[in-house]
C-alpha positions in Angstrom: -18.6 -10.9 14.9 -15.9 -13.5 15.7 -16.4 -15.1 19.1 -13.3 -15.6 21.1 -12.6 -19.0 22.6 -12.9 -19.3 26.3 -9.5 -18.8 28.0 -8.8 -20.0 31.5 -6.6 -17.8 33.6 -5.3 -21.0 35.3 -4.1 -22.3 31.9 -0.4 -23.2 32.3 0.5 -21.4 29.0 -1.3 -18.2 30.1 0.4 -18.3 33.5 3.8 -18.9 32.0 3.3 -16.0 29.6 2.4 -13.8 32.5 5.5 -14.8 34.4 7.7 -13.9 31.5 5.9 -10.6 30.9 6.3 -9.8 34.6 10.1 -10.5 34.4 10.3 -8.0 31.4 8.1 -5.4 33.2 11.0 -3.3 34.5 13.4 -1.3 32.3 16.4 -2.4 34.3 15.6 -6.1 33.5 15.4 -5.3 29.8 18.7 -3.5 30.0 20.3 -6.4 31.8 19.1 -8.8 29.1 20.7 -6.4 26.5 23.9 -6.3 28.4 24.1 -10.1 28.7 23.3 -10.4 25.0 26.2 -8.1 24.1 28.7 -9.7 26.5 27.7 -13.4 26.6 28.6 -13.6 30.3 28.7 -11.0 33.1 29.1 -10.7 36.8 26.7 -8.5 38.9 29.5 -6.0 39.5 30.0 -5.6 35.7 26.3 -4.7 35.4 26.5 -2.1 38.2 29.3 -0.4 36.3 27.0 0.1 33.4 23.6 0.8 35.0 23.0 3.5 37.6 21.8 1.0 40.2 23.1 -0.4 43.5 24.5 -3.9 43.5 21.7 -5.1 45.7 19.1 -3.8 43.2 20.9 -5.4 40.3 21.0 -8.7 42.3 17.2 -8.5 42.8 16.6 -7.9 39.1 19.0 -10.8 38.2 17.0 -13.0 40.6 13.7 -12.2 38.9 15.2 -12.9 35.4 16.7 -16.2 36.6 13.4 -17.3 38.2 11.6 -16.6 34.9 14.1 -18.8 33.2 15.5 -16.0 30.9 19.0 -16.1 32.4 21.2 -18.6 34.2 24.0 -18.2 36.6 27.1 -20.3 37.3 28.9 -19.9 40.6 32.5 -19.1 40.2 34.1 -18.8 43.6 32.2 -16.2 45.6 30.7 -14.7 42.5 28.0 -15.8 40.0 28.6 -15.5 36.3 25.3 -14.7 34.5 24.4 -15.4 30.9 21.2 -15.7 28.8 19.4 -19.0 29.0 19.0 -20.2 25.4 15.8 -22.2 26.2 14.3 -19.2 28.0 15.1 -16.8 25.2 13.6 -19.3 22.6 10.5 -19.5 24.8 10.3 -15.7 25.0 10.7 -15.4 21.2 7.9 -18.0 20.6 5.6 -16.3 23.1 6.0 -12.9 21.5 5.7 -14.3 18.0 2.5 -16.2 18.7 1.0 -13.3 20.5 1.9 -10.9 17.8 0.5 -13.2 15.1 -2.8 -13.5 17.1 -3.0 -9.7 17.5 -2.2 -9.0 13.8 -5.0 -11.3 12.6 -7.6 -9.3 14.4 -6.2 -5.8 14.4 -8.2 -3.1 12.7 
């Protein structure tokens, strides 16, 4: 039997992975990422025209994605223009690739 290495829940990499996973833990957030990927930039109002959600709900989801570093927003007058954060998306890709590689190595 292979013995797993000891993993600390306080490890910064483990905590960061959990933050990103939490940000992706709602279908609306995944949908918002897909919308931003297809449009490059978007205002909150544009997203509410696509998703059956109130503007305040979309704003809360945008805030969670921004706090996780997956999107960024630039203020344009009274509105904020959102787009994917390239560094955050690369981090997400690396996280999922590394986790997938680890799981595939030991999967039955």
